[in-house]
A tleap script that builds the chain and sets N, CA, C and O, in Angstrom:
source leaprc.protein.ff14SB
mol = sequence {
  NMET PHE LYS TYR ALA ALA LEU LEU LEU LEU
  LEU SER SER PRO ALA ILE ALA GLU ALA HIE
  LEU TYR TYR THR PHE SER GLN TRP GLU ARG
  LEU LYS ASP ASP ASP ARG ALA ALA TYR ILE
  ALA ASP PHE ILE ASP THR LEU ALA THR ARG
  ALA ALA THR GLN PRO ALA GLN ARG ALA ALA
  ARG HIE TYR SER GLU CYS ILE MET ARG THR
  GLN LEU THR ALA ARG GLN LEU ALA ASP PHE
  LEU ARG GLU TYR ALA ARG ALA ARG PRO GLU
  LEU GLN ARG GLY SER VAL GLN ARG ALA MET
  ASN ASP TYR LEU ASN ALA LEU CYS GLY ARG
  PRO LEU CASP
}
set mol.1.N position { 129.268 238.524 -64.882 }
set mol.1.CA position { 130.237 239.586 -64.881 }
set mol.1.C position { 130.080 240.463 -66.113 }
set mol.1.O position { 130.173 241.686 -66.016 }
set mol.2.N position { 129.841 239.849 -67.279 }
set mol.2.CA position { 129.683 240.606 -68.519 }
set mol.2.C position { 128.542 241.597 -68.412 }
set mol.2.O position { 128.657 242.739 -68.859 }
set mol.3.N position { 127.420 241.154 -67.809 }
set mol.3.CA position { 126.266 242.043 -67.710 }
set mol.3.C position { 126.576 243.263 -66.848 }
set mol.3.O position { 126.138 244.370 -67.164 }
set mol.4.N position { 127.333 243.071 -65.753 }
set mol.4.CA position { 127.670 244.204 -64.895 }
set mol.4.C position { 128.593 245.174 -65.615 }
set mol.4.O position { 128.404 246.387 -65.537 }
set mol.5.N position { 129.584 244.650 -66.311 }
set mol.5.CA position { 130.496 245.511 -67.065 }
set mol.5.C position { 129.738 246.220 -68.179 }
set mol.5.O position { 129.958 247.404 -68.434 }
set mol.6.N position { 128.848 245.492 -68.835 }
set mol.6.CA position { 128.065 246.092 -69.910 }
set mol.6.C position { 127.161 247.190 -69.376 }
set mol.6.O position { 127.014 248.240 -70.000 }
set mol.7.N position { 126.555 246.946 -68.219 }
set mol.7.CA position { 125.679 247.946 -67.623 }
set mol.7.C position { 126.450 249.215 -67.294 }
set mol.7.O position { 125.985 250.317 -67.586 }
set mol.8.N position { 127.619 249.071 -66.692 }
set mol.8.CA position { 128.434 250.242 -66.371 }
set mol.8.C position { 128.824 250.988 -67.636 }
set mol.8.O position { 128.789 252.218 -67.679 }
set mol.9.N position { 129.193 250.243 -68.658 }
set mol.9.CA position { 129.568 250.866 -69.920 }
set mol.9.C position { 128.385 251.598 -70.527 }
set mol.9.O position { 128.523 252.719 -71.016 }
set mol.10.N position { 127.237 250.970 -70.494 }
set mol.10.CA position { 126.047 251.595 -71.057 }
set mol.10.C position { 125.653 252.858 -70.311 }
set mol.10.O position { 125.311 253.868 -70.926 }
set mol.11.N position { 125.701 252.801 -68.991 }
set mol.11.CA position { 125.308 253.957 -68.201 }
set mol.11.C position { 126.251 255.137 -68.372 }
set mol.11.O position { 125.848 256.287 -68.196 }
set mol.12.N position { 127.494 254.862 -68.712 }
set mol.12.CA position { 128.466 255.936 -68.849 }
set mol.12.C position { 128.595 256.442 -70.275 }
set mol.12.O position { 129.419 257.315 -70.544 }
set mol.13.N position { 127.806 255.917 -71.183 }
set mol.13.CA position { 127.979 256.236 -72.593 }
set mol.13.C position { 126.835 257.071 -73.146 }
set mol.13.O position { 125.676 256.852 -72.794 }
set mol.14.N position { 127.161 258.037 -74.022 }
set mol.14.CA position { 126.092 258.798 -74.671 }
set mol.14.C position { 125.283 257.941 -75.641 }
set mol.14.O position { 124.185 258.328 -76.042 }
set mol.15.N position { 125.810 256.798 -76.014 }
set mol.15.CA position { 125.083 255.938 -76.947 }
set mol.15.C position { 123.885 255.273 -76.295 }
set mol.15.O position { 123.056 254.692 -76.995 }
set mol.16.N position { 123.771 255.341 -74.985 }
set mol.16.CA position { 122.663 254.677 -74.305 }
set mol.16.C position { 121.325 255.196 -74.827 }
set mol.16.O position { 120.374 254.425 -74.963 }
set mol.17.N position { 121.244 256.460 -75.114 }
set mol.17.CA position { 119.997 257.019 -75.622 }
set mol.17.C position { 119.682 256.502 -77.016 }
set mol.17.O position { 118.524 256.483 -77.432 }
set mol.18.N position { 120.717 256.084 -77.736 }
set mol.18.CA position { 120.523 255.620 -79.099 }
set mol.18.C position { 120.637 254.112 -79.230 }
set mol.18.O position { 120.463 253.588 -80.330 }
set mol.19.N position { 120.922 253.396 -78.152 }
set mol.19.CA position { 121.222 251.971 -78.225 }
set mol.19.C position { 120.057 251.151 -78.763 }
set mol.19.O position { 120.261 250.055 -79.285 }
set mol.20.N position { 118.852 251.666 -78.643 }
set mol.20.CA position { 117.690 250.929 -79.122 }
set mol.20.C position { 117.523 251.063 -80.625 }
set mol.20.O position { 116.721 250.342 -81.218 }
set mol.21.N position { 118.255 251.960 -81.253 }
set mol.21.CA position { 118.156 252.160 -82.691 }
set mol.21.C position { 118.876 251.045 -83.431 }
set mol.21.O position { 119.780 250.403 -82.896 }
set mol.22.N position { 118.466 250.830 -84.652 }
set mol.22.CA position { 119.139 249.852 -85.492 }
set mol.22.C position { 120.050 250.581 -86.455 }
set mol.22.O position { 119.592 251.261 -87.373 }
set mol.23.N position { 121.323 250.434 -86.239 }
set mol.23.CA position { 122.307 251.066 -87.102 }
set mol.23.C position { 122.655 250.159 -88.267 }
set mol.23.O position { 122.638 248.934 -88.147 }
set mol.24.N position { 122.971 250.780 -89.399 }
set mol.24.CA position { 123.635 250.023 -90.444 }
set mol.24.C position { 125.063 249.816 -89.966 }
set mol.24.O position { 125.532 250.512 -89.065 }
set mol.25.N position { 125.742 248.869 -90.564 }
set mol.25.CA position { 127.110 248.621 -90.135 }
set mol.25.C position { 127.967 249.871 -90.330 }
set mol.25.O position { 128.782 250.205 -89.470 }
set mol.26.N position { 127.788 250.554 -91.444 }
set mol.26.CA position { 128.612 251.742 -91.701 }
set mol.26.C position { 128.323 252.862 -90.699 }
set mol.26.O position { 129.243 253.585 -90.314 }
set mol.27.N position { 127.073 253.022 -90.269 }
set mol.27.CA position { 126.756 254.010 -89.236 }
set mol.27.C position { 127.417 253.636 -87.917 }
set mol.27.O position { 128.012 254.480 -87.246 }
set mol.28.N position { 127.309 252.373 -87.556 }
set mol.28.CA position { 127.896 251.889 -86.312 }
set mol.28.C position { 129.408 252.045 -86.333 }
set mol.28.O position { 130.007 252.431 -85.329 }
set mol.29.N position { 130.017 251.753 -87.447 }
set mol.29.CA position { 131.472 251.818 -87.559 }
set mol.29.C position { 131.991 253.244 -87.368 }
set mol.29.O position { 133.129 253.437 -86.940 }
set mol.30.N position { 131.171 254.233 -87.682 }
set mol.30.CA position { 131.582 255.633 -87.523 }
set mol.30.C position { 131.444 256.140 -86.079 }
set mol.30.O position { 131.908 257.236 -85.765 }
set mol.31.N position { 130.818 255.359 -85.210 }
set mol.31.CA position { 130.698 255.759 -83.800 }
set mol.31.C position { 132.065 255.721 -83.123 }
set mol.31.O position { 133.000 255.089 -83.615 }
set mol.32.N position { 132.163 256.409 -81.989 }
set mol.32.CA position { 133.379 256.329 -81.171 }
set mol.32.C position { 133.490 254.916 -80.604 }
set mol.32.O position { 132.496 254.199 -80.494 }
set mol.33.N position { 134.715 254.526 -80.247 }
set mol.33.CA position { 134.978 253.175 -79.742 }
set mol.33.C position { 134.042 252.796 -78.593 }
set mol.33.O position { 133.451 251.716 -78.606 }
set mol.34.N position { 133.908 253.670 -77.610 }
set mol.34.CA position { 133.062 253.365 -76.451 }
set mol.34.C position { 131.595 253.217 -76.848 }
set mol.34.O position { 130.878 252.388 -76.287 }
set mol.35.N position { 131.153 254.013 -77.806 }
set mol.35.CA position { 129.767 253.932 -78.251 }
set mol.35.C position { 129.511 252.652 -79.041 }
set mol.35.O position { 128.441 252.055 -78.921 }
set mol.36.N position { 130.481 252.226 -79.847 }
set mol.36.CA position { 130.343 250.948 -80.552 }
set mol.36.C position { 130.254 249.802 -79.538 }
set mol.36.O position { 129.428 248.900 -79.680 }
set mol.37.N position { 131.104 249.848 -78.525 }
set mol.37.CA position { 131.096 248.806 -77.490 }
set mol.37.C position { 129.763 248.808 -76.730 }
set mol.37.O position { 129.219 247.744 -76.436 }
set mol.38.N position { 129.243 249.979 -76.415 }
set mol.38.CA position { 127.963 250.072 -75.705 }
set mol.38.C position { 126.839 249.497 -76.551 }
set mol.38.O position { 125.947 248.829 -76.028 }
set mol.39.N position { 126.874 249.746 -77.828 }
set mol.39.CA position { 125.856 249.212 -78.734 }
set mol.39.C position { 125.900 247.686 -78.752 }
set mol.39.O position { 124.859 247.029 -78.719 }
set mol.40.N position { 127.103 247.129 -78.803 }
set mol.40.CA position { 127.259 245.674 -78.800 }
set mol.40.C position { 126.809 245.101 -77.464 }
set mol.40.O position { 126.160 244.055 -77.430 }
set mol.41.N position { 127.142 245.764 -76.368 }
set mol.41.CA position { 126.703 245.302 -75.049 }
set mol.41.C position { 125.178 245.274 -74.991 }
set mol.41.O position { 124.593 244.330 -74.460 }
set mol.42.N position { 124.541 246.292 -75.527 }
set mol.42.CA position { 123.080 246.339 -75.546 }
set mol.42.C position { 122.519 245.232 -76.435 }
set mol.42.O position { 121.514 244.608 -76.098 }
set mol.43.N position { 123.168 244.995 -77.562 }
set mol.43.CA position { 122.739 243.922 -78.463 }
set mol.43.C position { 122.772 242.578 -77.741 }
set mol.43.O position { 121.814 241.808 -77.821 }
set mol.44.N position { 123.863 242.292 -77.039 }
set mol.44.CA position { 124.018 241.025 -76.333 }
set mol.44.C position { 122.985 240.917 -75.213 }
set mol.44.O position { 122.372 239.865 -75.032 }
set mol.45.N position { 122.794 241.987 -74.472 }
set mol.45.CA position { 121.813 241.979 -73.395 }
set mol.45.C position { 120.405 241.772 -73.952 }
set mol.45.O position { 119.621 241.006 -73.392 }
set mol.46.N position { 120.089 242.441 -75.037 }
set mol.46.CA position { 118.782 242.309 -75.670 }
set mol.46.C position { 118.593 240.890 -76.197 }
set mol.46.O position { 117.511 240.316 -76.071 }
set mol.47.N position { 119.630 240.334 -76.779 }
set mol.47.CA position { 119.575 238.963 -77.274 }
set mol.47.C position { 119.180 238.013 -76.155 }
set mol.47.O position { 118.357 237.118 -76.348 }
set mol.48.N position { 119.764 238.212 -75.003 }
set mol.48.CA position { 119.527 237.313 -73.874 }
set mol.48.C position { 118.177 237.535 -73.194 }
set mol.48.O position { 117.628 236.599 -72.613 }
set mol.49.N position { 117.640 238.728 -73.250 }
set mol.49.CA position { 116.435 239.023 -72.476 }
set mol.49.C position { 115.142 239.094 -73.285 }
set mol.49.O position { 114.056 239.035 -72.708 }
set mol.50.N position { 115.235 239.218 -74.589 }
set mol.50.CA position { 114.011 239.402 -75.373 }
set mol.50.C position { 113.649 238.221 -76.255 }
set mol.50.O position { 112.765 238.340 -77.104 }
set mol.51.N position { 114.291 237.117 -76.082 }
set mol.51.CA position { 113.974 235.937 -76.880 }
set mol.51.C position { 112.602 235.415 -76.466 }
set mol.51.O position { 112.404 235.026 -75.314 }
set mol.52.N position { 111.667 235.406 -77.394 }
set mol.52.CA position { 110.284 235.061 -77.063 }
set mol.52.C position { 109.987 233.572 -77.254 }
set mol.52.O position { 109.292 232.971 -76.435 }
set mol.53.N position { 110.496 232.987 -78.302 }
set mol.53.CA position { 110.195 231.589 -78.576 }
set mol.53.C position { 111.249 230.687 -77.958 }
set mol.53.O position { 112.357 231.126 -77.652 }
set mol.54.N position { 110.896 229.436 -77.781 }
set mol.54.CA position { 111.845 228.506 -77.184 }
set mol.54.C position { 113.109 228.342 -78.044 }
set mol.54.O position { 114.205 228.327 -77.484 }
set mol.55.N position { 113.011 228.219 -79.374 }
set mol.55.CA position { 114.244 228.139 -80.169 }
set mol.55.C position { 115.102 229.400 -80.023 }
set mol.55.O position { 116.329 229.318 -79.969 }
set mol.56.N position { 114.458 230.553 -79.961 }
set mol.56.CA position { 115.210 231.808 -79.795 }
set mol.56.C position { 115.869 231.855 -78.419 }
set mol.56.O position { 116.983 232.362 -78.282 }
set mol.57.N position { 115.194 231.335 -77.413 }
set mol.57.CA position { 115.772 231.296 -76.067 }
set mol.57.C position { 116.979 230.373 -76.017 }
set mol.57.O position { 117.980 230.692 -75.375 }
set mol.58.N position { 116.890 229.211 -76.701 }
set mol.58.CA position { 118.041 228.293 -76.752 }
set mol.58.C position { 119.214 228.947 -77.474 }
set mol.58.O position { 120.360 228.815 -77.043 }
set mol.59.N position { 118.935 229.649 -78.568 }
set mol.59.CA position { 119.992 230.327 -79.315 }
set mol.59.C position { 120.620 231.419 -78.453 }
set mol.59.O position { 121.843 231.554 -78.416 }
set mol.60.N position { 119.801 232.189 -77.770 }
set mol.60.CA position { 120.312 233.255 -76.903 }
set mol.60.C position { 121.192 232.668 -75.804 }
set mol.60.O position { 122.258 233.208 -75.509 }
set mol.61.N position { 120.757 231.580 -75.205 }
set mol.61.CA position { 121.547 230.925 -74.161 }
set mol.61.C position { 122.880 230.422 -74.730 }
set mol.61.O position { 123.930 230.565 -74.104 }
set mol.62.N position { 122.815 229.834 -75.919 }
set mol.62.CA position { 124.023 229.328 -76.581 }
set mol.62.C position { 125.048 230.446 -76.766 }
set mol.62.O position { 126.217 230.287 -76.415 }
set mol.63.N position { 124.608 231.566 -77.311 }
set mol.63.CA position { 125.529 232.672 -77.568 }
set mol.63.C position { 126.006 233.332 -76.274 }
set mol.63.O position { 127.178 233.685 -76.147 }
set mol.64.N position { 125.095 233.495 -75.319 }
set mol.64.CA position { 125.486 234.100 -74.038 }
set mol.64.C position { 126.530 233.254 -73.326 }
set mol.64.O position { 127.519 233.782 -72.817 }
set mol.65.N position { 126.315 231.947 -73.289 }
set mol.65.CA position { 127.287 231.063 -72.653 }
set mol.65.C position { 128.624 231.089 -73.383 }
set mol.65.O position { 129.681 231.069 -72.752 }
set mol.66.N position { 128.576 231.134 -74.698 }
set mol.66.CA position { 129.801 231.208 -75.490 }
set mol.66.C position { 130.581 232.483 -75.172 }
set mol.66.O position { 131.795 232.440 -74.975 }
set mol.67.N position { 129.891 233.596 -75.122 }
set mol.67.CA position { 130.556 234.872 -74.831 }
set mol.67.C position { 131.146 234.849 -73.425 }
set mol.67.O position { 132.246 235.355 -73.202 }
set mol.68.N position { 130.426 234.270 -72.490 }
set mol.68.CA position { 130.950 234.182 -71.124 }
set mol.68.C position { 132.186 233.285 -71.071 }
set mol.68.O position { 133.145 233.589 -70.363 }
set mol.69.N position { 132.164 232.177 -71.821 }
set mol.69.CA position { 133.330 231.281 -71.853 }
set mol.69.C position { 134.554 231.975 -72.444 }
set mol.69.O position { 135.672 231.789 -71.965 }
set mol.70.N position { 134.338 232.770 -73.481 }
set mol.70.CA position { 135.467 233.446 -74.132 }
set mol.70.C position { 136.007 234.583 -73.278 }
set mol.70.O position { 137.149 235.008 -73.453 }
set mol.71.N position { 135.180 235.081 -72.348 }
set mol.71.CA position { 135.537 236.191 -71.466 }
set mol.71.C position { 135.883 237.466 -72.249 }
set mol.71.O position { 136.689 238.284 -71.805 }
set mol.72.N position { 135.261 237.613 -73.412 }
set mol.72.CA position { 135.467 238.820 -74.194 }
set mol.72.C position { 134.640 239.960 -73.613 }
set mol.72.O position { 133.500 239.758 -73.197 }
set mol.73.N position { 135.211 241.138 -73.586 }
set mol.73.CA position { 134.473 242.320 -73.156 }
set mol.73.C position { 133.663 242.854 -74.333 }
set mol.73.O position { 133.876 242.456 -75.478 }
set mol.74.N position { 132.749 243.745 -74.044 }
set mol.74.CA position { 131.971 244.374 -75.114 }
set mol.74.C position { 132.900 245.111 -76.069 }
set mol.74.O position { 132.682 245.093 -77.280 }
set mol.75.N position { 133.917 245.747 -75.546 }
set mol.75.CA position { 134.879 246.473 -76.390 }
set mol.75.C position { 135.614 245.502 -77.313 }
set mol.75.O position { 135.798 245.786 -78.496 }
set mol.76.N position { 136.032 244.359 -76.771 }
set mol.76.CA position { 136.719 243.376 -77.605 }
set mol.76.C position { 135.783 242.822 -78.670 }
set mol.76.O position { 136.180 242.669 -79.826 }
set mol.77.N position { 134.540 242.519 -78.289 }
set mol.77.CA position { 133.576 242.038 -79.273 }
set mol.77.C position { 133.364 243.050 -80.383 }
set mol.77.O position { 133.307 242.689 -81.558 }
set mol.78.N position { 133.248 244.311 -80.011 }
set mol.78.CA position { 133.063 245.361 -81.017 }
set mol.78.C position { 134.277 245.439 -81.943 }
set mol.78.O position { 134.122 245.554 -83.159 }
set mol.79.N position { 135.469 245.377 -81.382 }
set mol.79.CA position { 136.685 245.432 -82.200 }
set mol.79.C position { 136.785 244.220 -83.117 }
set mol.79.O position { 137.109 244.354 -84.297 }
set mol.80.N position { 136.507 243.033 -82.572 }
set mol.80.CA position { 136.578 241.822 -83.383 }
set mol.80.C position { 135.508 241.811 -84.458 }
set mol.80.O position { 135.762 241.375 -85.580 }
set mol.81.N position { 134.308 242.290 -84.129 }
set mol.81.CA position { 133.239 242.373 -85.122 }
set mol.81.C position { 133.642 243.307 -86.253 }
set mol.81.O position { 133.420 243.008 -87.426 }
set mol.82.N position { 134.220 244.408 -85.904 }
set mol.82.CA position { 134.652 245.388 -86.917 }
set mol.82.C position { 135.657 244.754 -87.882 }
set mol.82.O position { 135.533 244.901 -89.098 }
set mol.83.N position { 136.642 244.056 -87.339 }
set mol.83.CA position { 137.642 243.393 -88.183 }
set mol.83.C position { 137.019 242.273 -89.014 }
set mol.83.O position { 137.344 242.108 -90.190 }
set mol.84.N position { 136.138 241.518 -88.403 }
set mol.84.CA position { 135.462 240.418 -89.085 }
set mol.84.C position { 134.681 240.950 -90.293 }
set mol.84.O position { 134.772 240.397 -91.389 }
set mol.85.N position { 133.924 242.014 -90.085 }
set mol.85.CA position { 133.092 242.558 -91.159 }
set mol.85.C position { 133.918 243.279 -92.226 }
set mol.85.O position { 133.515 243.329 -93.388 }
set mol.86.N position { 135.042 243.826 -91.850 }
set mol.86.CA position { 135.889 244.489 -92.850 }
set mol.86.C position { 136.349 243.511 -93.931 }
set mol.86.O position { 136.583 243.904 -95.074 }
set mol.87.N position { 136.473 242.255 -93.567 }
set mol.87.CA position { 136.892 241.233 -94.525 }
set mol.87.C position { 135.707 240.668 -95.316 }
set mol.87.O position { 135.896 239.816 -96.184 }
set mol.88.N position { 134.505 241.128 -95.027 }
set mol.88.CA position { 133.294 240.616 -95.660 }
set mol.88.C position { 132.414 241.782 -96.115 }
set mol.88.O position { 131.546 242.231 -95.367 }
set mol.89.N position { 132.632 242.268 -97.322 }
set mol.89.CA position { 131.884 243.444 -97.807 }
set mol.89.C position { 130.363 243.290 -97.746 }
set mol.89.O position { 129.654 244.279 -97.562 }
set mol.90.N position { 129.856 242.071 -97.895 }
set mol.90.CA position { 128.401 241.878 -97.838 }
set mol.90.C position { 127.849 242.224 -96.459 }
set mol.90.O position { 126.698 242.646 -96.348 }
set mol.91.N position { 128.643 242.054 -95.413 }
set mol.91.CA position { 128.198 242.422 -94.065 }
set mol.91.C position { 128.251 243.933 -93.855 }
set mol.91.O position { 127.453 244.482 -93.096 }
set mol.92.N position { 129.166 244.594 -94.509 }
set mol.92.CA position { 129.298 246.045 -94.362 }
set mol.92.C position { 128.103 246.784 -94.941 }
set mol.92.O position { 127.828 247.919 -94.550 }
set mol.93.N position { 127.399 246.162 -95.858 }
set mol.93.CA position { 126.234 246.804 -96.484 }
set mol.93.C position { 124.947 246.583 -95.695 }
set mol.93.O position { 123.915 247.167 -96.026 }
set mol.94.N position { 124.994 245.752 -94.662 }
set mol.94.CA position { 123.788 245.429 -93.905 }
set mol.94.C position { 123.780 246.077 -92.537 }
set mol.94.O position { 124.450 247.080 -92.294 }
set mol.95.N position { 123.010 245.481 -91.659 }
set mol.95.CA position { 122.864 246.003 -90.300 }
set mol.95.C position { 123.945 245.441 -89.386 }
set mol.95.O position { 124.579 244.432 -89.695 }
set mol.96.N position { 124.142 246.105 -88.266 }
set mol.96.CA position { 125.059 245.612 -87.241 }
set mol.96.C position { 124.546 244.264 -86.730 }
set mol.96.O position { 125.333 243.353 -86.473 }
set mol.97.N position { 123.234 244.141 -86.586 }
set mol.97.CA position { 122.658 242.910 -86.082 }
set mol.97.C position { 123.005 241.732 -86.994 }
set mol.97.O position { 123.361 240.654 -86.518 }
set mol.98.N position { 122.901 241.942 -88.287 }
set mol.98.CA position { 123.240 240.861 -89.225 }
set mol.98.C position { 124.715 240.495 -89.110 }
set mol.98.O position { 125.068 239.316 -89.078 }
set mol.99.N position { 125.569 241.505 -89.049 }
set mol.99.CA position { 127.003 241.251 -88.921 }
set mol.99.C position { 127.315 240.533 -87.609 }
set mol.99.O position { 128.128 239.608 -87.583 }
set mol.100.N position { 126.673 240.956 -86.524 }
set mol.100.CA position { 126.921 240.345 -85.228 }
set mol.100.C position { 126.430 238.903 -85.203 }
set mol.100.O position { 127.101 238.033 -84.647 }
set mol.101.N position { 125.282 238.641 -85.792 }
set mol.101.CA position { 124.783 237.267 -85.864 }
set mol.101.C position { 125.758 236.378 -86.634 }
set mol.101.O position { 126.035 235.252 -86.221 }
set mol.102.N position { 126.268 236.875 -87.733 }
set mol.102.CA position { 127.230 236.121 -88.533 }
set mol.102.C position { 128.515 235.882 -87.735 }
set mol.102.O position { 129.066 234.781 -87.734 }
set mol.103.N position { 128.974 236.925 -87.062 }
set mol.103.CA position { 130.187 236.800 -86.250 }
set mol.103.C position { 129.995 235.799 -85.107 }
set mol.103.O position { 130.869 234.971 -84.854 }
set mol.104.N position { 128.858 235.875 -84.423 }
set mol.104.CA position { 128.606 234.940 -83.329 }
set mol.104.C position { 128.536 233.499 -83.818 }
set mol.104.O position { 128.984 232.586 -83.124 }
set mol.105.N position { 127.980 233.289 -85.004 }
set mol.105.CA position { 127.973 231.939 -85.568 }
set mol.105.C position { 129.392 231.456 -85.848 }
set mol.105.O position { 129.700 230.282 -85.644 }
set mol.106.N position { 130.254 232.355 -86.315 }
set mol.106.CA position { 131.645 231.985 -86.565 }
set mol.106.C position { 132.389 231.730 -85.255 }
set mol.106.O position { 133.176 230.788 -85.161 }
set mol.107.N position { 132.145 232.555 -84.260 }
set mol.107.CA position { 132.824 232.441 -82.970 }
set mol.107.C position { 132.336 231.235 -82.173 }
set mol.107.O position { 133.136 230.491 -81.605 }
set mol.108.N position { 131.032 231.051 -82.136 }
set mol.108.CA position { 130.421 230.082 -81.216 }
set mol.108.C position { 129.881 228.826 -81.901 }
set mol.108.O position { 129.583 227.830 -81.243 }
set mol.109.N position { 129.762 228.883 -83.198 }
set mol.109.CA position { 129.050 227.818 -83.899 }
set mol.109.C position { 127.566 228.072 -83.824 }
set mol.109.O position { 127.089 228.810 -82.961 }
set mol.110.N position { 126.850 227.464 -84.720 }
set mol.110.CA position { 125.387 227.635 -84.713 }
set mol.110.C position { 124.789 226.835 -83.555 }
set mol.110.O position { 125.273 225.755 -83.218 }
set mol.111.N position { 123.737 227.376 -82.955 }
set mol.111.CA position { 123.083 226.623 -81.871 }
set mol.111.C position { 122.390 225.381 -82.446 }
set mol.111.O position { 121.922 225.383 -83.585 }
set mol.112.N position { 122.340 224.347 -81.646 }
set mol.112.CA position { 121.639 223.135 -82.063 }
set mol.112.C position { 120.152 223.378 -82.020 }
set mol.112.O position { 119.656 224.049 -81.114 }
set mol.113.N position { 119.444 222.851 -82.972 }
set mol.113.CA position { 117.980 223.026 -83.016 }
set mol.113.C position { 117.272 222.179 -82.012 }
set mol.113.O position { 116.044 222.217 -81.929 }
savepdb mol mol.pdb
quit
């Protein structure tokens, strides 16, 4: 269900053309709400589909299953990530990917090796 909602969100968003770019957290935070959500949806989809090594595939599965269990939408993930990073200045200075990885570890726990 998440993938279908994410796909619809991505297709309807101007951020789709830019979703492949790597934003710093501060750049991402300045996007409109829908564009931030589309970026996160793309991040999650990319996480699940581009894992090349077996450990990366296990980690991707771990996070994907966790997100599905929580039933969070891309918009909710984006909002929660924003709040999470606001309390952690070191994440605000880095990339969205770094912040999202940190947030997913807090939300889901680290995947087992």
